[in-house]
N, CA, C and O of each residue as an XYZ file, in Angstrom:
948
protein
N     -48.728    -16.098    -57.349
C     -47.934    -16.692    -56.319
C     -46.489    -16.275    -56.318
O     -45.863    -16.067    -55.279
N     -45.958    -16.155    -57.594
C     -44.599    -15.756    -57.719
C     -44.423    -14.347    -57.179
O     -43.430    -14.048    -56.516
N     -45.368    -13.504    -57.457
C     -45.357    -12.096    -56.954
C     -45.331    -12.012    -55.444
O     -44.592    -11.241    -54.831
N     -46.260    -12.926    -54.832
C     -46.306    -12.964    -53.347
C     -44.959    -13.380    -52.765
O     -44.488    -12.806    -51.783
N     -44.359    -14.371    -53.375
C     -43.020    -14.818    -52.956
C     -41.946    -13.755    -53.012
O     -41.112    -13.609    -52.119
N     -42.013    -12.991    -54.152
C     -41.022    -11.849    -54.352
C     -41.252    -10.763    -53.266
O     -40.310    -10.197    -52.712
N     -42.544    -10.506    -52.993
C     -42.824     -9.451    -51.983
C     -42.337     -9.845    -50.597
O     -41.851     -9.017    -49.826
N     -42.488    -11.191    -50.288
C     -42.054    -11.664    -48.938
C     -40.547    -11.555    -48.826
O     -40.018    -11.176    -47.781
N     -39.829    -11.905    -49.954
C     -38.394    -11.811    -49.942
C     -37.916    -10.382    -49.790
O     -36.928    -10.137    -49.098
N     -38.608     -9.408    -50.435
C     -38.288     -8.030    -50.383
C     -38.454     -7.528    -48.893
O     -37.603     -6.837    -48.333
N     -39.611     -7.934    -48.318
C     -39.858     -7.495    -46.937
C     -38.836     -8.071    -45.947
O     -38.470     -7.414    -44.972
N     -38.381     -9.299    -46.207
C     -37.404     -9.983    -45.369
C     -36.062     -9.224    -45.511
O     -35.392     -8.990    -44.504
N     -35.672     -8.848    -46.697
C     -34.437     -8.120    -46.892
C     -34.521     -6.783    -46.222
O     -33.548     -6.353    -45.601
N     -35.699     -6.067    -46.323
C     -35.790     -4.760    -45.624
C     -35.672     -4.893    -44.141
O     -35.077     -4.036    -43.488
N     -36.246     -5.990    -43.565
C     -36.162     -6.191    -42.125
C     -34.755     -6.429    -41.714
O     -34.354     -5.989    -40.636
N     -33.986     -7.098    -42.508
C     -32.586     -7.329    -42.229
C     -31.757     -6.070    -42.204
O     -30.887     -5.854    -41.360
N     -32.092     -5.237    -43.205
C     -31.392     -3.922    -43.324
C     -31.752     -2.976    -42.126
O     -30.949     -2.140    -41.710
N     -32.953     -3.144    -41.615
C     -33.369     -2.374    -40.451
C     -32.786     -2.919    -39.159
O     -32.322     -2.153    -38.313
N     -32.806     -4.240    -39.000
C     -32.362     -4.957    -37.753
C     -30.822     -4.719    -37.569
O     -30.372     -4.389    -36.471
N     -30.047     -4.891    -38.643
C     -28.564     -4.785    -38.527
C     -28.168     -3.492    -37.894
O     -27.460     -3.522    -36.888
N     -28.590     -2.297    -38.432
C     -28.205     -1.055    -37.849
C     -28.597     -0.935    -36.357
O     -27.859     -0.370    -35.551
N     -29.788     -1.489    -36.017
C     -30.251     -1.411    -34.624
C     -29.345     -2.213    -33.731
O     -29.003     -1.799    -32.623
N     -28.968     -3.351    -34.222
C     -28.064     -4.235    -33.442
C     -26.731     -3.523    -33.240
O     -26.214     -3.465    -32.124
N     -26.169     -2.974    -34.340
C     -24.945     -2.199    -34.222
C     -25.046     -1.067    -33.236
O     -24.187     -0.865    -32.379
N     -26.122     -0.342    -33.389
C     -26.301      0.848    -32.488
C     -26.431      0.407    -31.038
O     -25.920      1.091    -30.151
N     -27.128     -0.761    -30.751
C     -27.253     -1.313    -29.413
C     -25.878     -1.593    -28.924
O     -25.527     -1.197    -27.813
N     -25.090     -2.257    -29.704
C     -23.715     -2.675    -29.292
C     -22.896     -1.446    -28.967
O     -22.199     -1.460    -27.953
N     -22.930     -0.357    -29.773
C     -22.197      0.823    -29.549
C     -22.629      1.516    -28.252
O     -21.782      2.003    -27.504
N     -23.929      1.564    -27.981
C     -24.421      2.188    -26.781
C     -23.993      1.390    -25.551
O     -23.667      1.970    -24.515
N     -23.993      0.019    -25.669
C     -23.605     -0.854    -24.557
C     -22.141     -0.624    -24.234
O     -21.754     -0.583    -23.066
N     -21.310     -0.472    -25.291
C     -19.887     -0.208    -25.064
C     -19.668      1.110    -24.382
O     -18.879      1.214    -23.443
N     -20.352      2.097    -24.842
C     -20.210      3.488    -24.229
C     -20.610      3.490    -22.783
O     -19.897      4.035    -21.942
N     -21.800      2.857    -22.459
C     -22.306      2.754    -21.117
C     -21.275      1.955    -20.224
O     -20.985      2.340    -19.092
N     -20.753      0.849    -20.785
C     -19.855      0.046    -20.065
C     -18.542      0.781    -19.781
O     -17.996      0.624    -18.689
N     -18.020      1.563    -20.704
C     -16.810      2.343    -20.490
C     -17.085      3.423    -19.478
O     -16.219      3.726    -18.657
N     -18.280      4.023    -19.507
C     -18.605      5.112    -18.545
C     -18.643      4.482    -17.122
O     -18.137      5.056    -16.158
N     -19.249      3.307    -17.037
C     -19.338      2.546    -15.750
C     -17.953      2.226    -15.230
O     -17.631      2.477    -14.068
N     -17.149      1.674    -16.101
C     -15.759      1.304    -15.699
C     -15.054      2.573    -15.268
O     -14.430      2.554    -14.207
N     -15.100      3.662    -15.994
C     -14.436      4.940    -15.673
C     -14.939      5.457    -14.335
O     -14.153      5.953    -13.529
N     -16.179      5.352    -14.100
C     -16.724      5.916    -12.796
C     -16.198      5.040    -11.635
O     -15.789      5.574    -10.604
N     -16.207      3.695    -11.795
C     -15.762      2.859    -10.732
C     -14.296      3.012    -10.523
O     -13.800      2.819     -9.413
N     -13.569      3.365    -11.592
C     -12.134      3.466    -11.545
C     -11.762      4.703    -10.686
O     -10.690      4.714    -10.081
N     -12.608      5.724    -10.623
C     -12.363      6.907     -9.893
C     -13.006      6.963     -8.558
O     -12.736      7.868     -7.768
N     -13.870      5.998     -8.281
C     -14.565      5.984     -6.995
C     -13.640      5.560     -5.889
O     -12.598      4.956     -6.143
N     -14.003      5.866     -4.674
C     -13.151      5.497     -3.534
C     -14.036      5.581     -2.274
O     -15.042      6.291     -2.253
N     -13.648      4.859     -1.255
C     -14.324      4.738     -0.008
C     -13.455      5.378      1.083
O     -12.248      5.146      1.158
N     -14.113      6.196      1.932
C     -13.445      6.786      3.115
C     -13.549      5.757      4.214
O     -14.632      5.265      4.533
N     -12.405      5.440      4.784
C     -12.336      4.406      5.868
C     -13.044      5.018      7.114
O     -12.811      6.164      7.498
N     -13.912      4.187      7.708
C     -14.603      4.589      8.974
C     -13.930      3.869     10.110
O     -14.051      2.654     10.264
N     -13.201      4.661     10.922
C     -12.509      4.171     12.052
C     -13.396      4.086     13.284
O     -13.817      5.108     13.826
N     -13.682      2.860     13.727
C     -14.565      2.663     14.870
C     -13.793      2.180     16.114
O     -14.275      2.308     17.240
N     -12.580      1.618     15.890
C     -11.769      1.092     16.995
C     -10.556      1.938     17.165
O      -9.729      2.036     16.258
N     -10.427      2.568     18.334
C      -9.314      3.392     18.671
C      -8.313      2.547     19.578
O      -8.573      2.363     20.767
N      -7.272      2.087     19.041
C      -6.328      1.151     19.712
C      -5.102      1.883     20.254
O      -4.477      1.393     21.194
N      -4.741      3.021     19.703
C      -3.498      3.649     20.045
C      -3.719      5.160     20.310
O      -4.503      5.808     19.617
N      -3.011      5.705     21.328
C      -3.148      7.046     21.744
C      -1.807      7.654     22.104
O      -0.871      6.941     22.463
N      -1.714      8.987     22.006
C      -0.478      9.699     22.331
C      -0.320      9.664     23.911
O      -1.291      9.767     24.661
N       0.938      9.517     24.335
C       1.316      9.630     25.736
C       2.211     10.900     25.787
O       3.121     11.086     24.980
N       1.887     11.781     26.808
C       2.688     12.927     26.946
C       3.276     12.997     28.368
O       2.537     13.144     29.342
N       4.607     12.890     28.478
C       5.238     12.950     29.742
C       6.592     13.723     29.658
O       7.404     13.498     28.761
N       6.786     14.623     30.619
C       8.057     15.416     30.665
C       8.341     16.084     29.294
O       9.465     16.058     28.793
N       7.315     16.661     28.730
C       7.399     17.398     27.447
C       7.859     16.513     26.285
O       8.361     17.022     25.283
N       7.694     15.223     26.409
C       7.920     14.327     25.268
C       6.740     13.442     25.015
O       5.841     13.344     25.850
N       6.728     12.777     23.845
C       5.606     11.981     23.438
C       5.919     10.528     23.211
O       7.004     10.191     22.736
N       4.974      9.650     23.546
C       5.090      8.207     23.357
C       3.719      7.692     22.921
O       2.867      8.462     22.476
N       3.520      6.383     23.054
C       2.250      5.780     22.626
C       1.768      4.787     23.710
O       2.541      3.969     24.208
N       0.525      4.880     24.042
C      -0.159      3.889     24.892
C      -1.273      3.202     24.116
O      -1.758      3.725     23.113
N      -1.692      1.973     24.610
C      -2.799      1.329     24.024
C      -4.100      1.658     24.708
O      -4.120      2.451     25.650
N      -5.207      1.056     24.248
C      -6.493      1.407     24.819
C      -6.635      1.112     26.316
O      -7.482      1.708     26.981
N      -5.808      0.193     26.857
C      -5.836     -0.153     28.257
C      -4.890      0.677     29.065
O      -4.777      0.504     30.279
N      -4.175      1.620     28.372
C      -3.261      2.462     29.148
C      -1.890      1.950     29.245
O      -1.052      2.588     29.883
N      -1.598      0.844     28.659
C      -0.235      0.231     28.641
C       0.689      1.018     27.776
O       0.332      1.384     26.656
N       1.889      1.294     28.271
C       2.856      2.060     27.456
C       3.494      1.170     26.447
O       4.113      0.173     26.817
N       3.375      1.478     25.206
C       3.979      0.732     24.137
C       5.263      1.335     23.648
O       6.227      0.641     23.325
N       5.250      2.649     23.603
C       6.481      3.434     23.183
C       6.717      4.495     24.232
O       5.840      5.313     24.510
N       7.876      4.481     24.802
C       8.217      5.475     25.774
C       8.177      6.870     25.300
O       8.456      7.151     24.135
N       7.817      7.795     26.222
C       7.713      9.179     25.821
C       9.105      9.801     25.729
O       9.684     10.268     26.710
N       9.619      9.780     24.462
C      11.011     10.197     24.221
C      11.133     11.032     22.917
O      12.221     11.479     22.554
N       9.984     11.229     22.225
C      10.029     11.925     20.990
C       9.485     13.321     21.157
O       8.715     13.588     22.079
N       9.882     14.222     20.265
C       9.413     15.627     20.328
C       7.908     15.741     19.893
O       7.176     16.627     20.333
N       7.516     14.827     19.039
C       6.055     14.778     18.704
C       5.857     13.411     17.979
O       6.786     12.770     17.488
N       4.596     13.050     17.966
C       4.179     11.820     17.266
C       2.833     12.061     16.598
O       1.932     12.657     17.189
N       2.708     11.600     15.384
C       1.391     11.564     14.602
C       0.926     10.156     14.554
O       1.677      9.212     14.310
N      -0.390     10.050     14.805
C      -1.094      8.755     14.684
C      -2.158      8.922     13.584
O      -3.310      9.262     13.854
N      -1.736      8.674     12.353
C      -2.681      8.923     11.196
C      -3.979      8.079     11.264
O      -5.034      8.556     10.846
N      -3.917      6.856     11.775
C      -5.068      6.030     11.913
C      -4.945      5.304     13.278
O      -4.105      4.414     13.412
N      -5.720      5.645     14.233
C      -5.597      5.022     15.610
C      -5.946      3.562     15.689
O      -5.802      2.963     16.754
N      -6.406      2.952     14.596
C      -6.671      1.527     14.603
C      -5.469      0.736     14.059
O      -5.449     -0.494     14.086
N      -4.474      1.480     13.567
C      -3.292      0.794     12.908
C      -1.998      1.150     13.589
O      -1.801      2.327     13.893
N      -1.108      0.234     13.850
C       0.188      0.530     14.544
C       1.242      1.132     13.595
O       2.294      0.538     13.357
N       0.939      2.293     13.075
C       1.830      2.999     12.203
C       1.938      4.445     12.715
O       0.968      5.198     12.631
N       3.118      4.843     13.250
C       3.232      6.075     13.903
C       4.457      6.872     13.272
O       5.522      6.307     13.022
N       4.240      8.181     13.040
C       5.314      8.996     12.552
C       5.878      9.753     13.778
O       5.137     10.448     14.472
N       7.138      9.617     14.025
C       7.751     10.229     15.197
C       8.758     11.334     14.728
O       9.413     11.219     13.692
N       8.833     12.390     15.551
C       9.674     13.528     15.202
C      10.695     13.782     16.339
O      10.371     13.753     17.526
N      11.929     14.029     15.906
C      12.995     14.300     16.816
C      14.121     15.085     16.171
O      14.106     15.308     14.960
N      15.100     15.507     16.964
C      16.295     16.210     16.470
C      16.009     17.302     15.553
O      16.339     17.262     14.367
N      15.351     18.353     16.136
C      14.958     19.517     15.315
C      16.136     20.172     14.777
O      17.102     20.376     15.512
N      16.140     20.554     13.438
C      17.215     21.302     12.786
C      16.714     22.735     12.602
O      15.890     23.006     11.729
N      17.230     23.664     13.448
C      16.736     24.980     13.424
C      17.093     25.735     12.119
O      16.388     26.668     11.733
N      18.156     25.340     11.466
C      18.532     26.003     10.174
C      17.536     25.623      9.077
O      17.075     26.476      8.320
N      17.226     24.380      9.009
C      16.197     23.919      8.001
C      14.758     24.116      8.425
O      13.835     24.137      7.611
N      14.601     24.259      9.731
C      13.237     24.349     10.260
C      12.496     23.007     10.115
O      11.289     22.985      9.875
N      13.233     21.886     10.262
C      12.685     20.563     10.065
C      13.084     19.648     11.196
O      14.115     19.840     11.841
N      12.232     18.626     11.435
C      12.603     17.536     12.354
C      13.036     16.315     11.553
O      12.677     16.157     10.386
N      13.801     15.471     12.190
C      14.128     14.191     11.629
C      12.899     13.346     11.945
O      12.379     13.312     13.061
N      12.451     12.631     10.828
C      11.196     11.842     11.046
C      11.521     10.333     10.768
O      12.387      9.987      9.964
N      10.771      9.485     11.484
C      10.802      8.025     11.261
C       9.445      7.526     11.426
O       8.573      8.187     11.990
N       9.240      6.270     10.898
C       7.939      5.557     11.068
C       8.231      4.357     11.915
O       9.139      3.584     11.607
N       7.455      4.178     13.012
C       7.690      3.075     13.899
C       6.332      2.321     14.088
O       5.270      2.861     13.778
N       6.397      1.039     14.613
C       5.175      0.371     14.973
C       4.972      0.297     16.471
O       5.641      1.007     17.222
N       4.068     -0.542     16.914
C       3.748     -0.582     18.322
C       4.874     -1.165     19.220
O       4.847     -1.045     20.445
N       5.839     -1.785     18.563
C       6.994     -2.322     19.262
C       8.225     -1.425     19.231
O       9.324     -1.822     19.618
N       7.989     -0.139     18.732
C       9.013      0.844     18.572
C      10.080      0.358     17.585
O      11.261      0.685     17.707
N       9.643     -0.409     16.635
C      10.538     -0.853     15.527
C      10.381      0.090     14.310
O       9.276      0.523     13.983
N      11.497      0.386     13.664
C      11.400      1.214     12.459
C      10.794      0.413     11.356
O      11.143     -0.747     11.138
N       9.870      1.047     10.651
C       9.205      0.463      9.512
C       9.201      1.418      8.357
O       9.486      2.602      8.542
N       8.880      0.936      7.133
C       8.819      1.727      5.950
C      10.104      2.426      5.697
O      10.110      3.548      5.190
N      11.239      1.778      6.045
C      12.581      2.387      5.912
C      13.068      2.431      4.505
O      14.130      2.993      4.238
N      12.290      1.826      3.541
C      12.716      1.822      2.152
C      12.511      3.170      1.494
O      12.927      3.377      0.355
N      11.884      4.071      2.190
C      11.548      5.404      1.669
C      12.419      6.490      2.396
O      12.783      6.352      3.564
N      12.710      7.523      1.662
C      13.502      8.647      2.233
C      12.786      9.276      3.406
O      13.401      9.651      4.404
N      11.466      9.387      3.268
C      10.676     10.039      4.296
C       9.202      9.636      4.114
O       8.739      9.511      2.980
N       8.468      9.433      5.201
C       7.029      9.159      5.137
C       6.348     10.055      6.113
O       6.752     10.196      7.267
N       5.261     10.679      5.601
C       4.520     11.637      6.409
C       3.000     11.435      6.353
O       2.514     10.868      5.374
N       2.229     11.870      7.355
C       0.802     11.802      7.227
C       0.293     12.885      6.336
O       1.019     13.824      6.010
N      -0.931     12.771      5.940
C      -1.568     13.856      5.084
C      -2.589     14.472      5.943
O      -3.607     13.849      6.246
N      -2.354     15.703      6.359
C      -3.286     16.479      7.207
C      -4.484     16.896      6.462
O      -4.381     17.453      5.369
N      -5.643     16.639      7.029
C      -6.935     17.082      6.366
C      -7.113     18.596      6.565
O      -6.622     19.184      7.529
N      -7.830     19.191      5.618
C      -8.191     20.571      5.737
C      -9.709     20.727      5.773
O     -10.396     20.479      4.783
N     -10.197     21.127      6.885
C     -11.617     21.433      7.061
C     -12.554     20.271      6.553
O     -13.442     20.486      5.728
N     -12.320     19.089      7.065
C     -13.198     17.992      6.643
C     -14.175     17.652      7.754
O     -14.104     18.236      8.835
N     -15.119     16.685      7.501
C     -16.059     16.302      8.529
C     -15.509     15.163      9.376
O     -16.205     14.650     10.252
N     -14.321     14.779      9.133
C     -13.736     13.653      9.880
C     -13.386     14.086     11.327
O     -12.984     15.223     11.578
N     -13.552     13.155     12.234
C     -13.191     13.397     13.646
C     -11.642     13.260     13.847
O     -11.088     13.641     14.878
N     -10.996     12.699     12.810
C      -9.541     12.540     12.804
C      -8.886     13.553     11.928
O      -9.490     13.969     10.939
N      -7.691     13.977     12.223
C      -7.065     15.053     11.398
C      -6.374     14.656     10.211
O      -5.896     15.524      9.481
N      -6.256     13.303      9.906
C      -5.425     12.815      8.844
C      -6.223     11.917      7.892
O      -7.244     11.339      8.266
N      -5.717     11.815      6.621
C      -6.197     10.722      5.752
C      -5.912      9.435      6.425
O      -4.817      9.238      6.954
N      -6.896      8.516      6.424
C      -6.807      7.347      7.270
C      -6.337      6.121      6.558
O      -6.187      5.077      7.193
N      -6.097      6.184      5.286
C      -5.711      4.992      4.538
C      -4.431      5.154      3.700
O      -3.935      4.158      3.174
N      -3.879      6.363      3.556
C      -2.736      6.587      2.757
C      -1.775      7.541      3.450
O      -2.168      8.352      4.288
N      -0.503      7.420      3.078
C       0.577      8.261      3.569
C       1.305      8.811      2.376
O       1.212      8.265      1.277
N       2.034      9.894      2.583
C       2.943     10.451      1.533
C       4.347      9.875      1.781
O       4.815      9.744      2.912
N       4.989      9.538      0.643
C       6.391      9.118      0.758
C       7.239      9.893     -0.170
O       6.779     10.367     -1.208
N       8.518     10.032      0.203
C       9.480     10.824     -0.641
C      10.535      9.863     -1.208
O      11.090      9.006     -0.519
N      10.764     10.061     -2.468
C      11.780      9.256     -3.198
C      12.393     10.154     -4.286
O      11.675     10.727     -5.106
N      13.729     10.266     -4.279
C      14.460     11.105     -5.230
C      13.858     12.464     -5.354
O      13.670     12.975     -6.457
N      13.529     13.101     -4.139
C      13.018     14.459     -3.976
C      11.697     14.625     -4.671
O      11.326     15.758     -4.978
N      10.961     13.570     -4.940
C       9.600     13.623     -5.407
C       8.691     12.909     -4.497
O       9.172     12.169     -3.638
N       7.375     13.069     -4.611
C       6.439     12.462     -3.702
C       5.401     11.612     -4.405
O       5.030     11.825     -5.560
N       4.951     10.619     -3.618
C       3.911      9.728     -4.109
C       3.106      9.273     -2.851
O       3.346      9.766     -1.749
N       2.170      8.347     -3.033
C       1.392      7.912     -1.900
C       1.484      6.392     -1.764
O       1.583      5.670     -2.757
N       1.451      5.917     -0.501
C       1.532      4.508     -0.181
C       0.377      4.180      0.753
O      -0.250      5.068      1.331
N       0.103      2.844      0.890
C      -0.872      2.457      1.952
C      -0.064      2.204      3.259
O       1.157      2.351      3.317
N      -0.788      1.841      4.225
C      -0.161      1.696      5.623
C       0.747      0.472      5.678
O       1.454      0.288      6.669
N       0.750     -0.360      4.656
C       1.707     -1.516      4.660
C       2.935     -1.138      3.859
O       3.874     -1.926      3.751
N       2.939      0.031      3.311
C       4.116      0.475      2.541
C       4.056      0.186      1.039
O       5.022      0.394      0.306
N       2.864     -0.310      0.598
C       2.735     -0.603     -0.841
C       2.515      0.679     -1.606
O       1.691      1.502     -1.208
N       3.246      0.868     -2.715
C       3.033      2.059     -3.532
C       1.690      2.110     -4.166
O       1.252      1.139     -4.784
N       1.032      3.210     -4.030
C      -0.254      3.456     -4.747
C       0.100      4.257     -6.100
O      -0.439      4.007     -7.178
N       1.025      5.199     -5.912
C       1.518      5.947     -7.087
C       3.038      5.967     -7.051
O       3.647      5.800     -5.994
N       3.616      6.164     -8.161
C       5.099      6.374     -8.140
C       5.359      7.785     -7.634
O       4.435      8.592     -7.524
N       6.585      8.075     -7.334
C       6.930      9.414     -6.778
C       7.096     10.340     -8.057
O       8.154     10.425     -8.680
N       5.987     10.990     -8.363
C       5.876     11.776     -9.563
C       5.713     13.292     -9.257
O       5.837     14.119    -10.160
N       5.455     13.625     -8.071
C       4.939     15.003     -7.762
C       5.906     15.809     -6.904
O       6.677     15.281     -6.104
N       5.817     17.137     -7.121
C       6.616     18.075     -6.316
C       6.014     18.282     -4.936
O       6.718     18.654     -3.997
N       4.686     18.038     -4.806
C       3.999     18.150     -3.522
C       2.698     17.396     -3.622
O       2.147     17.208     -4.707
N       2.211     16.962     -2.457
C       0.899     16.283     -2.373
C       0.292     16.825     -1.020
O       0.922     16.774      0.036
N      -0.913     17.322     -1.127
C      -1.648     17.854      0.064
C      -3.081     17.447     -0.047
O      -3.551     17.092     -1.128
N      -3.769     17.491      1.032
C      -5.221     17.302      1.068
C      -5.913     18.531      0.430
O      -5.346     19.622      0.370
N      -7.108     18.322     -0.025
C      -7.903     19.406     -0.636
C      -8.949     19.850      0.334
O      -9.624     19.037      0.965
N      -9.081     21.146      0.452
C     -10.092     21.714      1.394
C     -11.462     21.073      1.236
O     -11.996     21.069      0.128
N     -12.054     20.530      2.298
C     -13.340     19.954      2.389
C     -13.342     18.498      1.845
O     -14.156     17.696      2.303
N     -12.469     18.138      0.895
C     -12.680     16.899      0.126
C     -11.763     15.800      0.636
O     -10.712     15.563      0.040
N     -12.138     15.096      1.758
C     -11.398     13.916      2.174
C     -11.401     12.874      1.116
O     -12.433     12.594      0.505
N     -10.276     12.303      0.893
C     -10.156     11.264     -0.172
C      -9.625     11.788     -1.492
O      -9.276     11.002     -2.372
N      -9.559     13.108     -1.644
C      -9.019     13.752     -2.844
C      -7.733     14.539     -2.383
O      -7.712     15.197     -1.343
N      -6.706     14.422     -3.208
C      -5.475     15.097     -2.949
C      -5.063     16.012     -4.096
O      -5.181     15.665     -5.271
N      -4.585     17.170     -3.724
C      -4.098     18.110     -4.790
C      -2.607     17.850     -4.917
O      -1.852     17.847     -3.945
N      -2.218     17.628     -6.190
C      -0.751     17.294     -6.512
C      -0.234     18.380     -7.408
O      -0.972     19.002     -8.173
N       1.116     18.600     -7.287
C       1.803     19.611     -8.105
C       2.841     18.888     -8.906
O       3.584     18.062     -8.375
N       2.903     19.193    -10.200
C       3.909     18.653    -11.047
C       4.280     19.652    -12.115
O       3.423     20.073    -12.891
N       5.551     20.043    -12.170
C       6.052     20.993    -13.134
C       5.197     22.289    -13.143
O       4.776     22.796    -14.184
N       4.972     22.793    -11.879
C       4.273     24.093    -11.686
C       2.798     24.021    -12.040
O       2.160     25.071    -12.103
N       2.220     22.865    -12.274
C       0.803     22.725    -12.585
C       0.164     21.820    -11.490
O       0.822     20.970    -10.891
N      -1.113     22.045    -11.272
C      -1.817     21.289    -10.244
C      -2.910     20.375    -10.828
O      -3.517     20.670    -11.857
N      -3.120     19.312    -10.161
C      -4.185     18.365    -10.515
C      -4.762     17.755     -9.291
O      -4.391     18.135     -8.181
N      -5.692     16.784     -9.453
C      -6.324     16.067     -8.346
C      -6.180     14.563     -8.571
O      -6.482     14.054     -9.650
N      -5.712     13.854     -7.528
C      -5.845     12.430     -7.560
C      -6.666     11.979     -6.396
O      -6.807     12.728     -5.429
N      -7.248     10.725     -6.439
C      -7.872     10.228     -5.198
C      -6.954      9.322     -4.424
O      -5.809      9.097     -4.814
N      -7.469      8.791     -3.303
C      -6.585      7.955     -2.475
C      -6.300      6.618     -3.101
O      -5.477      5.864     -2.582
N      -6.956      6.293     -4.208
C      -6.604      5.080     -4.976
C      -5.468      5.346     -6.006
O      -4.973      4.439     -6.676
N      -5.086      6.652     -6.087
C      -4.060      7.046     -6.996
C      -4.596      7.397     -8.438
O      -3.813      7.646     -9.355
N      -5.897      7.406     -8.589
C      -6.463      7.663     -9.926
C      -6.614      9.195    -10.141
O      -6.998      9.954     -9.250
N      -6.278      9.590    -11.408
C      -6.458     10.969    -11.785
C      -7.922     11.401    -11.808
O      -8.747     10.826    -12.518
N      -8.220     12.419    -11.022
C      -9.579     12.986    -11.014
C      -9.594     14.275    -11.874
O     -10.529     14.498    -12.643
N      -8.599     15.074    -11.742
C      -8.407     16.308    -12.569
C      -6.993     16.215    -13.051
O      -6.089     16.035    -12.235
N      -6.757     16.326    -14.318
C      -5.400     16.263    -14.899
C      -4.534     17.360    -14.377
O      -4.992     18.463    -14.076
N      -3.227     17.026    -14.272
C      -2.241     18.020    -13.706
C      -1.891     19.007    -14.814
O      -0.862     18.890    -15.480
N      -2.774     19.975    -14.986
C      -2.551     20.955    -16.062
C      -3.145     22.364    -15.756
O      -3.306     23.205    -16.641
N      -3.468     22.571    -14.418
C      -4.070     23.859    -14.090
C      -3.156     24.670    -13.150
O      -2.263     24.119    -12.506
N      -3.387     25.918    -13.092
C      -2.585     26.864    -12.260
C      -3.156     27.016    -10.856
O      -2.461     27.450     -9.938
N      -4.393     26.664    -10.703
C      -5.007     26.645     -9.394
C      -6.162     25.697     -9.356
O      -6.818     25.520    -10.383
N      -6.468     25.055     -8.208
C      -7.573     24.194     -8.055
C      -8.083     24.372     -6.613
O      -7.291     24.327     -5.672
N      -9.413     24.575     -6.433
C     -10.091     24.517     -5.194
C     -11.380     23.756     -5.255
O     -11.963     23.624     -6.331
N     -11.866     23.229     -4.091
C     -13.163     22.591     -4.070
C     -14.260     23.668     -4.167
O     -14.061     24.791     -3.704
N     -15.380     23.342     -4.749
C     -16.423     24.388     -4.898
C     -17.263     24.500     -3.635
O     -18.121     25.381     -3.570
N     -17.061     23.652     -2.625
C     -17.765     23.846     -1.337
C     -19.190     23.315     -1.308
O     -19.931     23.584     -0.362
N     -19.594     22.542     -2.360
C     -20.989     22.029     -2.340
C     -21.150     21.074     -1.176
O     -20.262     20.253     -0.945
N     -22.252     21.145     -0.425
C     -22.512     20.371      0.765
C     -23.974     19.973      0.832
O     -24.864     20.773      0.545
N     -24.215     18.700      1.223
C     -25.600     18.338      1.594
C     -25.488     17.452      2.814
O     -24.426     16.905      3.111
N     -26.627     17.316      3.535
C     -26.681     16.619      4.792
C     -26.376     15.126      4.679
O     -25.824     14.532      5.606
N     -26.726     14.535      3.574
C     -26.558     13.126      3.397
C     -25.124     12.761      3.050
O     -24.544     11.883      3.690
N     -24.536     13.417      2.047
C     -23.253     13.013      1.544
C     -22.149     13.973      1.968
O     -20.991     13.806      1.585
N     -22.512     14.983      2.762
C     -21.544     15.970      3.238
C     -20.878     16.664      2.024
O     -21.594     17.192      1.174
N     -19.495     16.678      1.916
C     -18.845     17.289      0.811
C     -18.409     16.309     -0.266
O     -17.630     16.649     -1.156
N     -18.917     15.101     -0.174
C     -18.569     14.046     -1.126
C     -18.817     14.390     -2.596
O     -18.055     14.008     -3.484
N     -19.909     15.125     -2.818
C     -20.329     15.484     -4.191
C     -19.771     16.831     -4.643
O     -20.058     17.293     -5.748
N     -18.972     17.456     -3.779
C     -18.405     18.771     -4.176
C     -17.525     18.570     -5.411
O     -16.842     17.560     -5.579
N     -17.587     19.595     -6.260
C     -16.788     19.589     -7.488
C     -15.581     20.454     -7.293
O     -15.207     20.750     -6.158
N     -14.939     20.884     -8.410
C     -13.748     21.621     -8.327
C     -13.823     22.857     -9.187
O     -14.500     22.869    -10.215
N     -13.108     23.932     -8.756
C     -12.997     25.098     -9.500
C     -11.533     25.171     -9.965
O     -10.618     25.291     -9.152
N     -11.341     25.099    -11.241
C      -9.995     25.025    -11.783
C      -9.689     26.416    -12.481
O     -10.580     27.026    -13.072
N      -8.419     26.878    -12.390
C      -8.045     28.124    -12.988
C      -6.853     27.940    -13.873
O      -5.939     27.175    -13.565
N      -6.866     28.649    -14.979
C      -5.675     28.673    -15.857
C      -5.322     30.113    -16.155
O      -6.181     30.944    -16.448
N      -4.023     30.384    -16.071
C      -3.477     31.742    -16.232
C      -3.374     32.066    -17.688
O      -2.674     31.366    -18.420
N      -4.078     33.155    -18.168
C      -4.027     33.631    -19.527
C      -3.370     34.992    -19.529
O      -3.117     35.572    -18.473
N      -3.096     35.495    -20.703
C      -2.521     36.848    -20.809
C      -3.356     37.946    -20.148
O      -2.839     38.918    -19.596
N      -4.674     37.741    -20.233
C      -5.570     38.710    -19.647
C      -5.886     38.465    -18.187
O      -6.615     39.234    -17.561
N      -5.336     37.394    -17.649
C      -5.613     37.051    -16.229
C      -6.097     35.636    -16.149
O      -6.066     34.883    -17.123
N      -6.571     35.268    -14.895
C      -6.993     33.886    -14.707
C      -8.401     33.618    -15.343
O      -9.271     34.487    -15.296
N      -8.603     32.453    -15.915
C      -9.896     31.971    -16.397
C     -10.312     30.793    -15.521
O      -9.536     29.857    -15.329
N     -11.509     30.836    -14.999
C     -11.951     29.722    -14.131
C     -13.148     29.032    -14.730
O     -13.933     29.585    -15.500
N     -13.234     27.717    -14.298
C     -14.417     27.004    -14.718
C     -14.686     25.877    -13.692
O     -13.761     25.463    -12.994
N     -15.912     25.386    -13.591
C     -16.286     24.295    -12.701
C     -15.926     23.019    -13.383
O     -16.269     22.814    -14.548
N     -15.251     22.165    -12.692
C     -14.860     20.849    -13.227
C     -15.757     19.750    -12.588
O     -15.599     18.569    -12.896
């Protein structure tokens, strides 16, 4: 009987030694999967689908203004040009007083009442898309702002999504929702939520052009290049 009792105790101890590592391993795997899920969600973003077109350009006497969907004039045609980044939102970038020496216009942001908005920033501009599937030519949920000669992105209410950290911010060919940023002569990618997609440490970045009928260019990756003594080295990111 005593031997049977000892054998049971030994088996019980062995089970404990086996179960504890399994529990620890399960916890570790759960943590890793959780972090991967969080990281994925952190970098995910949605492209706004504009279904209501409320604002349109008005062109009269070689000047531009704004009309609503009923044809009512909201802003008189007095500007050299106007950009409407998202025709469902009353946020318009207007251009006037061209400086031929600098090759630049004076820009302002106005609303449907012709009131200046987003005046806390040195300059606010739309982000022109490059070869996207969008029927609209601009990023529809973010704008570029300038502060202390650096650039960042804001939403249409003027809330900062990123600080002004970059020398330039542009759209990436084919990839709506992804922006190529330049900082200290190096390039990286952020998304429209301001999250780093590719660290700002490469000498060149392009989209790889992957396309399918269902997701269009959404799953396209990146070709990053770094300059070496022997020339550029490229890899798929």
